[in-house]
C-alpha positions in Angstrom: -0.1 0.4 0.2 2.9 1.8 0.3 3.1 3.4 -3.2 -0.6 4.3 -3.2 0.1 6.8 0.0 2.2 9.3 -2.2 -1.2 10.7 -3.4 -0.9 15.0 -4.7 -2.4 15.6 -1.6 0.7 14.0 0.4 3.2 15.5 -1.6 1.5 18.9 -1.4 1.4 18.6 2.4 5.5 17.8 2.3 5.6 20.9 0.8 4.2 22.7 3.5 6.5 21.2 6.0 9.5 22.3 3.8 8.5 25.6 4.1 8.1 25.7 7.8 11.4 23.7 8.3 12.8 27.3 9.7 10.6 27.2 12.4 10.9 23.9 13.7 12.8 24.3 16.7 10.1 23.7 19.6 10.2 22.2 22.8 7.3 19.7 21.7 9.9 18.5 18.9 13.5 17.5 19.9 14.5 16.3 16.0 12.9 19.7 14.0 15.8 19.3 11.3 16.3 15.8 10.9 12.8 15.3 10.2 12.6 17.6 7.6 16.1 16.3 6.3 14.5 12.6 6.5 11.3 14.0 4.6 12.6 15.8 2.2 16.3 14.9 1.4 16.7 11.6 -1.3 17.4 9.7 1.4 13.8 8.6 2.2 12.7 5.3 1.6 9.4 3.9 1.3 10.8 0.3 1.8 9.4 0.3 4.8 5.9 1.6 4.6 5.2 1.2 8.2 7.9 3.3 9.6 7.4 5.7 6.3 4.0 6.2 7.1 4.7 6.8 10.8 7.1 9.8 9.8 4.5 11.5 7.7 1.6 10.9 10.2 3.9 12.3 12.8 5.1 15.1 10.2 1.7 16.3 9.3 0.9 16.4 12.9 3.6 18.9 13.9 3.8 20.9 11.0 0.5 21.1 9.4 -1.3 22.3 12.5 -3.2 19.1 13.6 -3.6 19.3 17.3 -5.7 19.6 20.0 -7.4 22.8 19.8 -5.9 24.1 17.0 -8.4 25.9 14.4 -8.4 26.7 11.0 -8.2 29.5 8.8 -12.1 30.0 9.0 -11.8 29.6 12.4 -13.0 26.4 13.0 -12.1 23.9 15.6 -10.1 20.9 14.1 -11.1 17.2 15.0 -10.0 16.7 18.7 -6.6 14.3 18.8 -7.5 10.7 19.5 -5.6 8.3 21.5 -4.4 6.5 18.1 -2.9 9.8 17.4 -1.1 10.2 20.5 0.2 6.3 19.9 1.5 7.5 16.4 3.2 10.6 17.7 4.8 8.6 20.5 6.1 5.9 18.1 7.0 8.1 15.3 9.9 9.4 18.1 11.1 6.2 18.7 11.8 5.4 15.2 13.4 8.7 14.0 16.0 8.2 16.7 17.1 4.8 15.1 16.2 5.9 11.4 19.3 7.9 10.3 21.5 4.7 9.7 18.7 2.7 7.9 18.0 5.4 5.5 21.8 5.9 4.6 21.1 2.5 2.5 18.7 4.1 0.5 21.2 6.2 -1.5 24.2 3.6 -1.8 25.0 3.9 -5.0 27.7 1.3 -4.3 24.9 -1.4 -3.8 23.4 -0.2 -7.1 26.8 -1.0 -8.7 27.2 -3.9 -7.2 23.6 -5.3 -8.3 23.7 -4.0 -11.6 26.8 -6.6 -12.4 25.4 -9.3 -10.6 23.1 -10.3 -13.6 19.1 -10.5 -12.8 18.6 -9.7 -9.4 16.5 -6.9 -8.6 17.9 -3.6 -7.1 16.0 -1.8 -4.1 15.5 1.9 -4.8 12.8 4.1 -2.9 9.8 5.5 -4.1 11.1 8.8 -3.9 14.7 8.6 -5.0 12.9 7.0 -7.7 10.9 9.6 -8.5 13.5 12.6 -8.3 15.8 10.4 -10.7 12.8 10.5 -13.6 11.2 13.2 -13.4 11.9 16.3 -15.9 13.2 18.3 -13.7 16.2 16.0 -12.9 17.5 17.2 -16.3 17.7 21.0 -15.6 21.2 21.1 -14.6 22.5 19.8 -18.0 20.3 22.6 -19.6 21.9 25.0 -17.4 25.5 23.5 -18.0 24.6 23.7 -21.8 23.5 27.2 -21.7 26.7 28.0 -19.7 29.4 26.6 -22.0 27.3 28.2 -25.2 28.1 31.5 -23.2 31.6 30.4 -22.8 32.1 29.5 -26.5 30.7 32.8 -27.4 33.3 34.6 -25.3 35.6 33.2 -26.6 34.9 34.1 -29.8 34.9 37.7 -29.0 38.2 37.5 -27.2 36.8 37.9 -23.8 38.6 36.8 -21.1 36.6 35.2 -18.6 36.5 31.8 -16.7 34.3 30.0 -14.4 35.1 30.5 -11.0 35.9 27.8 -8.4 32.8 27.4 -6.7 30.7 27.5 -10.4 33.0 24.7 -11.2 32.9 22.4 -8.1 28.9 23.4 -8.4 28.6 21.8 -11.9 30.8 18.7 -10.9 28.4 18.2 -7.7 25.4 18.1 -10.3 27.4 15.9 -12.9 27.7 13.1 -9.8 24.2 13.3 -8.7 23.1 13.3 -12.4 25.6 10.0 -12.6 23.9 8.9 -9.6 20.2 9.2 -11.1 21.5 7.6 -14.4 22.7 4.5 -12.3 19.1 4.4 -10.5 17.1 4.8 -13.9 19.1 1.9 -14.9 18.1 -0.3 -11.8 14.4 1.0 -12.6 14.3 0.2 -16.2 16.3 -3.7 -15.3 13.5 -4.0 -12.4 10.8 -3.2 -15.2 12.3 -5.7 -17.8 12.5 -8.5 -15.2 9.1 -8.0 -14.4 8.0 -8.0 -17.8 10.2 -11.2 -18.3 7.8 -13.1 -15.5 4.8 -11.8 -16.8 5.7 -13.5 -20.4 6.7 -16.6 -19.0 4.0 -16.7 -17.1 1.9 -16.0 -20.1 3.7 -18.4 -22.1 3.0 -21.5 -19.2 -0.7 -20.6 -19.4 -1.1 -20.8 -23.3 0.7 -24.2 -23.1 -1.8 -24.9 -20.6 -4.8 -24.1 -23.0 -3.1 -25.8 -25.6 -3.0 -28.8 -23.5 -6.5 -28.5 -23.2 -7.5 -27.9 -26.7 -5.5 -31.3 -27.6 -7.3 -33.0 -25.3 -10.9 -31.5 -26.0 -10.0 -32.4 -29.8 -8.8 -36.1 -28.9 -12.3 -36.6 -27.2 -14.1 -34.9 -30.0 -12.4 -37.7 -31.8 -13.2 -40.3 -29.7 -17.1 -39.1 -29.5 -17.1 -39.0 -33.3 -15.8 -42.6 -33.4 -18.7 -43.7 -31.1 -21.2 -41.9 -32.9 -20.5 -43.5 -36.1 -20.7 -46.9 -34.5 -24.0 -46.0 -33.4 -25.0 -44.7 -36.7 -24.2 -47.7 -38.1 -26.0 -49.7 -35.8 -29.1 -47.5 -36.1 -29.0 -47.7 -39.7 -29.1 -51.5 -39.6 -31.6 -51.4 -36.5 -34.2 -49.2 -38.9 -33.3 -51.5 -41.8 -34.5 -54.6 -39.9 -37.5 -52.8 -38.4 -38.5 -52.2 -42.0 -38.5 -55.6 -43.4 -41.6 -57.8 -43.1 -41.8 -59.4 -39.9 -38.8 -57.5 -38.4 -38.3 -57.0 -35.2 -34.9 -55.3 -35.0 -31.9 -56.1 -33.0 -31.9 -58.1 -29.7 -29.4 -60.4 -28.0 -30.3 -63.4 -30.4 -29.6 -61.5 -33.8 -26.4 -62.4 -35.2 -24.2 -59.0 -36.8 -22.9 -59.3 -40.1 -18.8 -60.3 -40.3 -17.1 -57.4 -40.9 -13.3 -55.8 -40.8 -11.4 -54.0 -37.7 -8.7 -53.3 -39.7 -10.2 -50.4 -41.5 -12.3 -48.8 -38.8 -13.5 -50.3 -35.1 -15.2 -48.3 -32.5 -15.0 -47.5 -28.7 -14.7 -51.0 -27.2 -16.4 -51.1 -24.0 -13.8 -52.8 -21.8 -14.0 -54.5 -18.4 -13.7 -51.9 -15.2 -10.6 -53.6 -14.3 -8.6 -52.3 -17.4 -9.4 -48.8 -16.0 -7.0 -49.4 -13.2 -4.4 -50.8 -15.0 -1.6 -48.4 -15.5 -1.2 -46.8 -18.8 1.9 -47.4 -21.1 2.7 -50.7 -19.3 2.8 -54.5 -20.6 0.5 -56.4 -17.9 0.3 -59.6 -19.8 3.2 -61.9 -21.0 1.9 -64.9 -23.4 5.2 -67.3 -24.2 4.8 -68.8 -28.2 7.5 -71.4 -28.2 11.2 -70.8 -29.5 10.7 -68.6 -32.8 9.9 -65.1 -33.1 6.1 -64.6 -33.7 5.3 -64.0 -37.5 1.7 -62.9 -37.1 -1.2 -62.5 -34.5 -4.8 -60.9 -33.9 -7.6 -60.8 -31.8 -11.4 -60.7 -31.9 -11.8 -58.0 -29.3 -10.3 -57.2 -25.9 -10.0 -59.9 -23.4 -11.6 -62.1 -26.4 -9.6 -64.5 -28.5 -6.0 -64.2 -29.7 -4.4 -66.2 -32.6 -1.1 -66.3 -33.0 1.5 -67.5 -35.3 5.5 -68.3 -34.7 8.4 -69.7 -36.5 8.9 -73.2 -36.3 5.2 -73.4 -33.9 1.9 -74.4 -34.4 -1.0 -71.6 -35.0 -2.1 -70.9 -31.2 -5.6 -70.0 -29.7 -5.4 -68.0 -26.4 -8.0 -66.8 -24.3 -7.1 -63.5 -23.1 -9.5 -63.1 -20.4 -7.2 -65.8 -18.4 -4.2 -65.9 -20.8 -4.5 -69.8 -21.2 -3.2 -71.6 -24.1 -6.9 -73.1 -25.1 -5.9 -75.2 -28.7 -4.1 -75.2 -32.0 -5.1 -74.9 -35.7 -3.6 -77.5 -37.3 -3.3 -78.2 -40.8 -0.5 -75.5 -42.3 2.7 -77.4 -43.3 5.0 -74.5 -43.2 5.1 -71.1 -41.3 2.2 -68.9 -41.1 3.2 -65.5 -42.1 -0.6 -63.6 -42.1 -3.8 -63.9 -40.4 -7.2 -62.0 -39.7 -10.0 -62.7 -37.1 -13.2 -61.6 -37.2 -15.7 -62.8 -34.3 -15.5 -66.4 -35.0 -13.9 -66.7 -38.1 -10.2 -66.5 -38.6 -8.4 -66.8 -41.9 -4.6 -67.9 -42.3 -1.9 -67.7 -44.9 1.2 -69.6 -45.2 4.1 -69.9 -46.4 3.0 -73.1 -47.9 1.0 -71.1 -50.5 -2.2 -72.1 -49.0 -5.0 -70.2 -47.2 -7.0 -71.8 -44.6 -10.6 -70.4 -43.0 -11.1 -71.5 -39.2 -14.3 -71.7 -37.2 -13.0 -70.8 -33.9 -16.1 -72.1 -32.2 -15.1 -75.5 -33.1 -11.5 -75.3 -31.2 -12.8 -76.2 -27.8 -14.6 -79.6 -29.0 -11.8 -80.4 -31.3 -9.1 -80.4 -28.8 -11.0 -82.6 -26.3 -11.9 -85.0 -28.8 -7.8 -84.8 -29.5 -7.0 -85.6 -25.9 -9.4 -88.7 -26.3 -8.0 -89.9 -28.8 -4.4 -89.6 -27.3 -5.8 -91.3 -24.2 -7.4 -94.3 -26.0 -10.7 -93.7 -26.2 -12.8 -93.2 -29.0 -13.8 -89.2 -29.9 -15.1 -87.3 -32.6 -15.6 -83.8 -33.3 -15.7 -81.1 -36.2 -12.3 -79.8 -37.8 -12.1 -75.9 -37.2 -10.6 -75.8 -40.6 -13.6 -75.4 -42.7 -12.0 -74.0 -46.3 -8.5 -74.6 -47.8 -8.1 -72.1 -50.6 -5.4 -73.0 -53.0 -4.2 -70.7 -56.1 -0.8 -69.0 -55.3 2.5 -70.9 -56.3 4.5 -69.4 -53.8 4.1 -68.4 -50.1 1.1 -66.1 -49.1 2.4 -63.3 -47.1 -0.5 -60.6 -46.6 -4.1 -61.1 -46.4 -7.2 -59.1 -45.9 -10.9 -60.3 -45.6 -14.0 -57.8 -45.4 -17.6 -59.9 -45.0 -17.1 -62.8 -47.9 -14.3 -61.3 -49.8 -11.0 -62.3 -49.1 -7.8 -60.6 -50.8 -4.3 -62.5 -50.5 -0.9 -61.6 -51.9 2.1 -63.6 -52.3 5.4 -64.2 -53.0 4.7 -65.1 -56.5 4.0 -61.2 -57.1 0.4 -61.6 -57.8 -2.9 -60.4 -55.9 -6.1 -62.7 -55.8 -9.5 -62.0 -55.1 -11.5 -64.8 -53.1 -15.1 -65.9 -52.7 -15.4 -67.1 -49.5 -18.8 -68.7 -49.7 -17.3 -70.9 -52.5 -13.4 -71.1 -52.1 -12.8 -69.6 -55.6 -10.6 -67.2 -56.7 -12.4 -64.7 -59.1 -9.9 -62.3 -59.7 -5.9 -62.2 -60.1 -3.9 -59.1 -60.3 -0.4 -59.3 -61.5 2.2 -56.9 -59.7 4.9 -57.3 -62.5 2.5 -56.5 -65.1 1.2 -53.3 -63.6 4.9 -52.2 -62.9 5.4 -52.6 -66.9 2.2 -51.5 -68.2 1.8 -48.3 -66.5 -1.2 -46.3 -67.7 -0.5 -43.1 -66.1 2.4 -40.5 -65.7 2.7 -41.5 -62.0 3.0 -45.1 -63.1 6.0 -44.7 -65.4 8.9 -45.7 -62.8 8.2 -48.4 -60.2 11.2 -48.8 -58.7 12.8 -46.0 -57.1 16.1 -45.7 -58.1 17.6 -46.1 -54.5 16.2 -49.6 -54.7 19.4 -50.2 -57.5 16.4 -52.3 -58.7 14.9 -52.8 -62.3 11.1 -54.2 -63.5 12.9 -57.6 -64.7 15.1 -58.1 -61.4 11.5 -58.9 -59.9 11.1 -62.2 -61.8 13.2 -64.5 -59.8 13.1 -65.1 -55.6 12.7 -61.6 -54.1 15.3 -60.7 -51.3 16.1 -57.4 -49.5 18.7 -57.1 -46.8 16.9 -55.3 -44.2 18.8 -52.2 -42.0 19.4 -53.6 -38.5 17.5 -53.6 -35.8 18.2 -52.1 -32.5 20.0 -54.5 -31.2 21.9 -55.0 -34.3 20.1 -57.9 -35.6 19.2 -57.9 -39.5 18.3 -60.6 -42.0 17.0 -60.8 -45.6 13.5 -59.8 -46.2 11.5 -62.0 -48.7 8.0 -60.9 -48.3 7.3 -59.3 -51.9 3.6 -58.1 -51.1 4.1 -56.6 -47.5 0.3 -55.5 -46.5 -3.1 -55.5 -48.7 -6.2 -53.9 -47.7 -9.3 -53.1 -49.1 -12.9 -51.2 -49.1 -15.8 -51.8 -51.3 -14.1 -51.8 -54.2 -10.9 -50.2 -53.3 -8.3 -52.2 -53.2 -4.5 -51.0 -51.4 -0.9 -53.0 -51.7 2.5 -52.1 -50.4 5.2 -54.5 -52.5 8.9 -55.0 -52.5 9.7 -52.2 -55.1 8.9 -49.4 -52.6 5.5 -48.8 -54.2 1.6 -48.4 -52.8 -1.0 -49.2 -55.8 -4.7 -48.3 -55.7 -6.4 -51.1 -57.5 -10.2 -51.2 -58.8 -11.4 -54.8 -58.3 -14.0 -54.5 -60.6 -11.1 -54.5 -63.6 -8.2 -55.9 -61.7 -6.3 -52.6 -63.0 -3.9 -50.6 -61.0 -4.8 -47.0 -61.3 -2.5 -44.8 -59.4 1.1 -45.6 -57.6 2.3 -43.9 -54.6 5.8 -42.9 -54.9 7.7 -42.0 -52.2 9.1 -45.3 -50.4 13.1 -45.8 -51.0 12.7 -49.6 -49.4 10.2 -52.2 -49.3 6.7 -51.4 -47.9 6.3 -54.0 -44.8 3.0 -52.7 -43.9 -0.1 -50.1 -44.8 -3.6 -49.4 -43.4 -6.1 -46.7 -44.7 -9.6 -44.7 -44.2 -11.5 -42.6 -45.8 -9.0 -39.6 -46.6 -5.8 -40.9 -45.6 -3.6 -44.0 -46.3 -0.4 -44.8 -43.7 2.4 -46.7 -44.7 5.6 -48.3 -43.2 8.7 -49.3 -45.0 12.2 -50.8 -44.6 13.2 -47.1 -45.5 12.7 -46.4 -41.6 9.9 -44.5 -42.6 6.3 -44.2 -42.0 4.5 -42.2 -44.6 1.1 -40.5 -44.1 -0.8 -40.1 -47.8 -3.7 -38.1 -48.5 -6.2 -40.1 -50.8 -7.5 -37.0 -52.5 -4.4 -35.7 -53.7 -1.9 -38.6 -53.7 0.6 -36.5 -52.2 2.5 -37.0 -49.0 1.4 -35.0 -46.0 3.5 -36.5 -43.6 6.2 -38.1 -43.0 7.5 -39.9 -39.6 11.6 -40.9 -39.5 13.0 -43.5 -37.0 16.1 -45.0 -36.2 14.8 -48.7 -37.2 13.0 -50.2 -40.1 9.0 -50.2 -39.3 7.3 -53.8 -39.6 4.0 -53.2 -38.7 1.7 -50.3 -37.9 -1.9 -49.6 -36.9 -4.0 -46.3 -36.9 -7.3 -44.6 -36.1 -8.1 -40.8 -36.0 -6.1 -40.1 -32.9 -2.9 -42.2 -33.0 -0.3 -44.6 -34.7 0.9 -47.5 -33.2 3.9 -48.9 -34.9 6.9 -51.5 -34.4 9.9 -49.6 -35.6 12.5 -52.2 -34.7 13.1 -51.8 -31.1 11.9 -53.6 -28.3 9.5 -50.6 -27.5 6.5 -49.2 -29.5 5.9 -46.3 -31.0 2.8 -44.3 -30.3 2.3 -41.0 -32.4 -0.3 -39.1 -31.2 -2.0 -37.1 -34.6 -3.5 -34.5 -32.8 -0.5 -33.2 -30.5 2.2 -34.8 -33.1 4.1 -35.9 -30.0 5.8 -39.5 -29.8 5.7 -42.0 -26.6 6.9 -45.3 -26.2 5.5 -48.5 -24.4 8.1 -50.2 -23.1 7.3 -50.8 -19.7 7.7 -54.3 -19.0 8.2 -54.9 -22.6 10.1 -56.8 -25.1 13.7 -58.0 -24.8 14.2 -57.8 -28.5 12.7 -56.0 -31.3 9.0 -56.0 -31.6 8.0 -57.1 -35.0 4.2 -57.2 -34.9 1.4 -55.1 -33.7 -2.3 -55.1 -33.1 -4.9 -52.9 -31.2 -8.5 -52.1 -30.4 -9.2 -48.8 -28.3 -7.1 -48.8 -25.4 -6.3 -52.6 -25.7 -2.8 -53.4 -27.6 -1.0 -56.5 -28.6 2.6 -56.9 -29.6 4.9 -59.7 -30.7 8.8 -59.8 -30.8 11.6 -62.0 -31.7 12.1 -62.7 -28.1 9.3 -65.6 -28.9 6.4 -63.7 -26.7 3.3 -61.7 -27.2 2.7 -58.9 -24.9 -0.8 -56.9 -24.1 -0.6 -53.3 -23.0 -2.9 -50.8 -21.9 -3.1 -47.8 -23.7 
């Protein structure tokens, strides 16, 4: 409150005190000259508001005529003195006896010099001293000295002999020293103001950062609600369609929903309440898968059924609610490289050049029958393998199915479309033919020059040396088709020449190639507006399907082997033990590493806040996102 006490009224009162300084020697006041000096000299300080208030109150009491029985100029009697007025008077007398030593520090220029060289520390400057150093009258001496020097120059030109007296020179020297002290005070004041401004700017920047984080959180919640709204809209449309059908009764607990793919879009999953208590970004379950690296995995739903495949090991069926291995899918004669699970249906592709379709509802009964036959009992059960699809001449490395349509990609450099109801191949697409018969300028050069390969060099067995993983290990990459996905009649494929091709399933023709990767494409996924692809060139590229151009590129230190994305994030296996999670809203990366893999992770799959990863350490990790 001290700065607010120096109002114009108070300043005028102090001016009246100075006019009465010659009449202060009275019996009531033993310290008249000291009081006038303290109030009017530059050594007056407002650093101690209570002490300064006591001085001002006592001065006004003594010198402005405020006292018991005092009268104004109009003859009216002033307000009587109260006990509080007497207390202030007595206390001010005691304070003034010890104030001189304290007030000497308020004009100590050595302190200002030391503080000025100390950096950002604030310099204490008294209120009245700062006022005297900054008012326009502080530079009046400079103007006067200039006038004197101008007069001296005129006299010298006139050859008049006139020199300033010793007293005048000493007075000017004192004025210069006083102005130097004023400059030091002004420098300290400016520095102090800058420190305060910097602190305010820092506080505003921190507040802005908090607000930006709040906006990002709102955006993420908005995207989550949009996903949920999309899922509800699909269910509402199906409900209305069933109600409109003759004899329709709508959806109930006995209604079987049509099987669809969860890779293109999956709405929010309502997880068990126990999942909310799990630490985020940590693996809370580990599933051992034999002795070889995990080659493929997929799940039906969180805490549902998991299907996994590993090198030199059978295809395993897991119950994720308990973490138990509940059965095997027997039939393939070589390593399974790709698989997909939707509800109770599983499709797997193997290096034995075949695809098998599995009914997961038969696994328990078939495993029980196998165990009974081992024990010597007669038992019979339906084989979970309901169909075998053969047509490729080499190993199948990528597949995708939705409803009754399946598309596979194999090392024979072809893509095949299958009808799951009949088991027939209805379309074959030759990637080499698309590479050599480009129909648009975008397809004139299929293999980027960085690969050092031509179209004719892809006719034999394909292999490409992988960049080393985080632990320094590497191997030859032999999957010519790294990933496929379709929606309606639109098909996307990523291949060993580094190209991402867009096909029309009605004609079997590639109508566009997205060029940008400089190494084989290992994985891809797309939605309504974007396609995301990962490759051995250590990058993930986000393509705008409307323009065919790359709108963002994520670079890593190791090759990208798997990814999955939604409207909020991209989860990827990037050649390290930890999984990378890229927040598409905040554009920041985070890692899933707590209780994670001991060797690089190569496969990833997630639904909502529930993720799985398979690594070269022969383990599957279950994560809470």
